[in-house]
C-alpha positions in Angstrom: -68.0 -208.4 -40.3 -66.7 -209.2 -43.7 -66.8 -206.2 -46.1 -66.0 -206.3 -49.8 -65.1 -203.1 -51.6 -65.5 -202.5 -55.3 -63.5 -199.5 -56.6 -62.5 -198.1 -60.0 -59.6 -195.9 -58.9 -59.3 -196.4 -55.1 -61.6 -193.6 -54.0 -62.6 -195.6 -50.9 -59.2 -197.0 -50.1 -58.7 -194.8 -47.0 -62.2 -195.9 -45.8 -61.3 -199.5 -46.4 -58.1 -199.0 -44.2 -60.2 -197.4 -41.4 -62.8 -200.2 -41.5 -60.0 -202.9 -41.6 -59.3 -202.0 -37.9 -62.6 -203.5 -36.9 -63.6 -205.7 -39.8 -62.3 -208.2 -42.3 -62.0 -206.1 -45.5 -61.1 -207.2 -49.0 -61.2 -204.9 -52.1 -60.8 -204.9 -55.8 -59.4 -202.2 -58.0 -60.3 -201.7 -61.7 -57.6 -199.2 -62.8 -54.1 -200.8 -62.3 -52.4 -197.4 -62.3 -53.7 -196.8 -58.8 -52.7 -200.2 -57.4 -50.0 -198.6 -55.2 -52.6 -196.5 -53.3 -52.0 -196.8 -49.6 -49.6 -199.7 -50.2 -48.3 -200.9 -46.8 -51.3 -199.4 -45.1 -54.2 -201.4 -46.5 -54.4 -205.0 -47.7 -53.3 -205.1 -51.4 -56.3 -205.0 -53.8 -57.2 -207.8 -56.3 -58.5 -207.2 -59.8 -61.3 -209.7 -59.5 -63.4 -211.2 -56.8 -64.8 -214.8 -56.9 -68.5 -215.6 -56.4 -67.7 -217.0 -53.0 -66.0 -213.8 -51.9 -69.3 -212.0 -52.6 -71.6 -214.7 -51.2 -69.6 -215.1 -48.0 -69.4 -211.4 -47.3 -71.9 -209.5 -45.0 -71.7 -206.3 -47.0 -70.6 -205.2 -50.5 -69.6 -201.5 -50.9 -69.2 -199.6 -54.2 -67.3 -196.3 -53.6 -68.2 -194.7 -56.9 -71.0 -194.7 -59.5 -69.4 -196.7 -62.3 -70.6 -200.3 -61.6 -74.3 -199.9 -61.8 -75.4 -203.1 -63.5 -73.0 -205.2 -61.3 -74.2 -203.5 -58.1 -77.9 -204.1 -59.0 -77.2 -207.8 -59.7 -75.3 -208.4 -56.4 -78.1 -206.6 -54.5 -80.4 -209.6 -55.4 -78.3 -211.8 -53.1 -76.1 -209.7 -50.8 -76.6 -206.4 -48.9 -75.0 -203.7 -51.1 -74.1 -200.0 -50.4 -73.8 -197.6 -53.4 -73.9 -197.7 -57.2 -76.8 -198.7 -59.4 -77.9 -198.1 -63.0 -79.8 -195.1 -61.7 -76.8 -193.7 -59.8 -74.6 -194.0 -62.9 -77.1 -192.0 -65.0 -77.8 -189.4 -62.3 -74.1 -188.5 -62.0 -72.7 -189.0 -65.5 -75.7 -188.0 -67.7 -76.2 -184.4 -66.4 -79.3 -183.9 -68.6 -80.9 -187.0 -67.2 -79.9 -185.8 -63.7 -81.5 -182.4 -64.1 -84.6 -183.9 -65.6 -84.8 -186.2 -62.6 -84.7 -183.2 -60.3 -87.6 -181.6 -62.2 -89.6 -184.8 -62.0 -89.0 -184.8 -58.2 -90.2 -181.3 -57.9 -86.8 -179.8 -57.2 -86.4 -176.4 -59.0 -83.3 -176.1 -61.3 -81.8 -172.9 -62.9 -82.9 -172.5 -66.6 -80.7 -174.6 -68.9 -80.2 -175.9 -72.5 -78.3 -179.0 -73.7 -75.9 -179.0 -76.7 -73.7 -181.3 -78.6 -71.9 -178.5 -80.6 -70.6 -175.1 -79.6 -72.1 -173.3 -82.5 -75.7 -173.5 -81.2 -74.4 -172.9 -77.7 -72.8 -169.6 -78.7 -76.0 -168.5 -80.5 -77.9 -169.4 -77.3 -75.5 -167.3 -75.2 -75.8 -164.3 -77.6 -79.6 -164.5 -77.5 -80.0 -165.0 -73.8 -77.2 -162.6 -72.8 -76.8 -164.2 -69.4 -74.0 -165.3 -67.2 -73.8 -169.1 -67.5 -72.2 -172.3 -66.2 -70.7 -174.9 -68.6 -71.3 -178.5 -67.5 -70.0 -181.4 -69.7 -71.3 -184.9 -69.5 -69.1 -187.8 -68.6 -66.6 -189.0 -66.0 -64.6 -186.9 -63.5 -62.0 -186.0 -66.1 -64.6 -184.5 -68.4 -66.4 -182.8 -65.4 -63.2 -181.1 -64.4 -63.7 -178.7 -67.3 -66.9 -177.4 -65.6 -66.7 -173.6 -65.8 -68.6 -170.7 -64.2 -68.3 -167.7 -66.5 -68.3 -164.0 -65.5 -70.3 -162.9 -68.6 -71.8 -164.3 -71.8 -68.6 -163.1 -73.7 -66.4 -164.8 -71.1 -68.3 -168.1 -71.7 -68.0 -167.8 -75.5 -64.2 -167.3 -75.2 -64.0 -170.3 -72.8 -65.9 -172.6 -75.2 -63.8 -171.6 -78.2 -60.5 -172.1 -76.3 -61.6 -175.4 -74.8 -62.9 -176.9 -78.0 -59.7 -176.0 -79.8 -57.8 -178.2 -77.5 -60.1 -181.1 -76.6 -63.2 -182.8 -78.1 -66.3 -181.6 -76.3 -69.3 -183.8 -76.8 -72.6 -183.3 -74.9 -72.8 -180.5 -72.4 -75.2 -178.2 -70.6 -75.3 -174.4 -70.4 -77.1 -173.3 -67.3 -78.0 -169.8 -66.2 -75.9 -168.7 -63.2 -77.8 -168.2 -59.9 -76.3 -166.0 -57.2 -76.5 -167.7 -53.8 -74.9 -170.1 -51.3 -73.7 -173.4 -52.7 -74.4 -176.3 -50.2 -74.7 -180.1 -50.5 -77.2 -182.2 -48.7 -76.5 -185.9 -48.3 -78.4 -188.7 -46.7 -78.1 -192.5 -46.8 -81.2 -194.2 -48.4 -82.1 -197.7 -47.2 -84.7 -198.3 -49.9 -87.5 -196.5 -48.0 -86.1 -193.8 -45.7 -83.1 -191.5 -45.3 -80.6 -191.7 -42.5 -77.4 -189.9 -41.5 -78.5 -186.6 -42.9 -75.5 -184.2 -43.3 -74.6 -181.1 -45.2 -71.3 -180.1 -46.8 -69.8 -176.7 -47.6 -67.0 -177.2 -50.1 -64.4 -174.9 -51.7 -63.6 -176.4 -55.1 -61.0 -173.9 -56.6 -57.3 -174.7 -56.2 -56.2 -171.3 -54.8 -57.2 -169.2 -51.9 -59.9 -166.6 -52.8 -61.6 -169.1 -55.1 -59.4 -168.7 -58.1 -57.6 -171.2 -60.3 -58.8 -174.5 -61.8 -61.6 -176.6 -60.4 -60.2 -179.4 -58.3 -63.5 -180.9 -57.1 -62.5 -180.2 -53.4 -59.8 -178.1 -51.8 -61.4 -178.2 -48.4 -64.8 -178.6 -46.8 -66.9 -178.5 -43.6 -69.5 -181.2 -42.8 -72.2 -181.3 -40.1 -75.2 -183.5 -39.1 -78.3 -181.5 -38.1 -80.2 -182.9 -35.1 -83.4 -183.1 -37.1 -84.6 -182.7 -40.8 -84.4 -179.0 -41.7 -85.9 -176.8 -44.3 -83.0 -177.3 -46.7 -83.5 -181.1 -46.7 -87.2 -180.9 -47.0 -87.1 -178.5 -50.0 -84.4 -180.5 -51.7 -83.2 -184.1 -51.3 -86.3 -185.3 -49.4 -88.2 -185.0 -52.7 -86.1 -187.7 -54.3 -87.3 -190.5 -52.0 -89.9 -191.8 -54.5 -87.4 -191.8 -57.4 -84.8 -193.7 -55.3 -87.2 -196.2 -53.8 -88.7 -197.1 -57.2 -85.2 -197.9 -58.5 -84.0 -200.0 -55.6 -81.0 -197.7 -54.9 -79.4 -198.1 -51.4 -76.5 -196.0 -50.2 -75.3 -192.3 -50.0 -77.0 -189.8 -52.2 -76.0 -186.1 -52.3 -77.8 -183.3 -53.9 -75.6 -180.3 -54.7 -77.7 -177.1 -54.6 -77.5 -173.3 -54.9 -79.6 -171.6 -52.3 -81.0 -168.1 -52.5 -83.1 -166.3 -49.9 -86.3 -167.9 -51.2 -85.4 -171.1 -53.1 -83.3 -174.3 -53.3 -82.1 -174.9 -56.8 -80.7 -178.4 -57.7 -77.4 -178.4 -59.5 -76.1 -182.0 -59.6 -76.2 -185.4 -57.9 -73.4 -187.3 -56.2 -74.7 -190.8 -55.5 -71.4 -192.2 -54.1 -68.7 -191.6 -51.5 -67.7 -188.0 -51.5 -63.9 -188.0 -50.9 -63.1 -186.0 -47.8 -66.8 -185.3 -47.2 -67.4 -189.0 -46.3 -64.2 -189.1 -44.2 -65.6 -186.2 -42.2 -68.9 -187.9 -41.8 -67.2 -191.0 -40.4 -65.8 -188.8 -37.6 -69.3 -187.3 -36.8 -71.5 -190.5 -36.9 -72.4 -191.7 -33.4 -72.1 -195.2 -34.7 -69.2 -197.3 -36.1 -69.2 -196.7 -39.9 -69.3 -200.4 -40.9 -72.2 -201.1 -38.7 -74.0 -198.0 -40.0 -73.6 -199.1 -43.6 -74.8 -202.7 -42.9 -78.0 -201.4 -41.1 -78.7 -199.1 -44.1 -78.0 -201.9 -46.6 -80.4 -204.3 -44.8 -83.2 -201.8 -44.4 -83.0 -201.6 -40.7 -84.5 -198.6 -38.9 -81.9 -196.5 -37.1 -81.9 -194.2 -34.1 -78.6 -192.3 -34.5 -78.9 -189.6 -31.9 -76.6 -186.6 -31.8 -73.4 -186.4 -33.9 -70.1 -186.9 -32.0 -69.1 -183.2 -32.7 -70.9 -180.2 -34.1 -68.7 -179.8 -37.2 -65.9 -181.7 -39.0 -63.5 -180.1 -41.5 -60.7 -181.0 -43.9 -58.2 -179.0 -45.8 -56.7 -180.8 -48.9 -52.9 -181.1 -48.8 -51.2 -181.6 -52.2 -47.8 -181.6 -54.0 -46.9 -181.4 -57.7 -48.2 -182.6 -60.2 -51.5 -181.7 -58.6 -54.0 -180.7 -59.9 -52.8 -182.5 -63.1 -52.1 -186.2 -63.3 -48.7 -187.4 -64.3 -46.6 -190.5 -65.0 -45.6 -191.7 -61.6 -41.9 -191.7 -62.3 -42.0 -187.9 -62.8 -43.0 -187.0 -59.3 -43.0 -190.1 -57.1 -41.1 -190.4 -53.9 -41.8 -187.0 -52.2 -41.3 -187.7 -48.5 -44.4 -187.2 -46.3 -43.6 -186.7 -42.6 -45.8 -185.5 -39.7 -48.7 -188.0 -40.1 -49.4 -190.6 -37.4 -50.4 -193.8 -39.2 -51.5 -195.3 -35.9 -54.4 -192.8 -36.0 -55.2 -192.9 -39.7 -58.9 -192.0 -39.0 -57.7 -188.4 -38.2 -55.9 -187.9 -41.6 -57.4 -188.9 -44.9 -54.7 -190.3 -47.2 -54.7 -190.8 -51.0 -51.7 -190.7 -53.4 -49.3 -192.1 -50.8 -47.6 -195.4 -49.9 -45.1 -196.9 -47.5 -41.8 -197.4 -49.3 -39.2 -200.2 -48.8 -37.6 -198.2 -46.0 -40.9 -198.0 -44.1 -41.3 -194.3 -44.8 -44.4 -192.6 -46.1 -44.0 -191.1 -49.6 -46.1 -190.0 -52.5 -46.8 -192.3 -55.4 -46.8 -189.5 -57.9 -50.0 -190.3 -59.8 -51.9 -187.1 -59.0 -50.2 -185.5 -56.0 -53.1 -185.6 -53.6 -51.4 -186.4 -50.3 -54.6 -186.2 -48.2 -56.2 -184.0 -45.6 -56.4 -183.7 -41.9 -59.8 -184.3 -40.5 -60.7 -182.2 -37.4 -63.8 -181.4 -35.4 -64.9 -178.2 -33.7 -67.8 -176.2 -32.3 -68.1 -174.1 -35.5 -66.9 -174.3 -39.1 -64.2 -171.8 -38.3 -62.9 -173.8 -35.3 -63.0 -177.1 -37.1 -61.0 -175.8 -40.1 -58.5 -173.9 -37.9 -57.8 -177.2 -36.1 -56.8 -178.6 -39.5 -54.3 -175.8 -40.0 -52.7 -176.6 -36.7 -51.9 -180.1 -38.0 -50.8 -178.8 -41.4 -48.2 -176.5 -39.7 -46.6 -179.7 -38.3 -46.3 -181.5 -41.6 -42.9 -181.9 -43.3 -43.7 -182.3 -47.0 -41.6 -180.6 -49.8 -43.6 -178.3 -52.1 -46.7 -178.7 -49.9 -49.8 -176.9 -51.4 -53.0 -176.0 -49.6 -55.6 -173.2 -49.4 -55.4 -171.0 -46.3 -58.9 -169.6 -46.3 -61.2 -172.7 -45.8 -62.2 -171.7 -42.3 -63.3 -168.2 -43.3 -65.1 -169.2 -46.5 -67.1 -172.0 -44.9 -68.0 -170.0 -41.8 -69.3 -167.3 -44.0 -71.5 -169.6 -46.1 -72.8 -171.3 -43.0 -73.8 -168.0 -41.6 -75.7 -167.1 -44.8 -77.7 -170.4 -44.6 -78.6 -169.7 -40.9 -79.5 -166.1 -41.7 -82.1 -167.1 -44.2 -83.6 -169.9 -42.1 -82.5 -172.9 -44.2 -81.1 -174.7 -41.3 -84.2 -174.3 -39.1 -86.0 -177.4 -37.9 -88.6 -178.2 -40.5 -91.2 -179.4 -37.9 -91.3 -176.0 -36.2 
């Protein structure tokens, strides 16, 4: 099979490398600063693809939600996974995303949108509630998402943030105490396949403190059948997705209480290590799975290859802040078997002229071991066994992913959210 990847910053580069073991893979990269990503491991990217490249491919894959118009145009002639005009808006326009949830019948925590901190501060004083700050825009903007401890704490955060950077549109949303969990499935234009859930720890440091990194570690699993969590959440988006022609992975991030599933945000794209974990659970080769979804074929997947898959993110400075590559590049990375790349997600690394693996220095995200297990605890603990064997100067990672994810999974089970919806 010939697969074409479109990528803005190389998010799907590791997946392209895994697929290249079984398929003819070519890919393009929009941001040149990431052009060294997995150099020596994956075929070098190109900046543009010809019309014949697209027409002669069996499948076109978009790993993020930044090429909506292009993806929708290619869909008219070639099977496509990911991205669309709708996907772009769902992820980057948070007000649109929340309003879409409401139209689908997915409950959301009370919120208000703003384009200036003055009215936002007045709203906080009037409501006197703990709130979450959610900026609109790309991943850099969204990295400033903040969960406050009190109304006063949020006011202090807004004043500090806006004194340093320009804050445009944003949401303030009332904080809901519960268990955060993501539900993802792959939509083929009519139906969902490959249902899976992710429990993700986003803060940099153990104990859930420090800056928001997007992911410091996670656990993924595929339920044997649709459960209550899926039915009360993502399932309700089928009509919206079908009407737009979207085909690909769609993730609904939620906060779950004893009684309700509240929608928080959409991720209509590959989910970093989450997708890598899914590849190791799917009872079907990933390229074949994507092609069948893209062409609208009905699937009978059966049981996942393992009960749970986990990853623990391994980083070095300058992580979690980007840098100029010449400041940090060249940190040696030893202890990873490149012959079995499917067991270790790789990101900000390359093979140097001496044939050794080293960091590029762009963001310091080395990667993450991907392990399976009979429980969230066991899967994550297997990751730590691999990490102990790594030889990487200044290695950083959280040491509590196993306990955190097991606790959250137990909460979901306790309140019946993982029960078979047909029972």
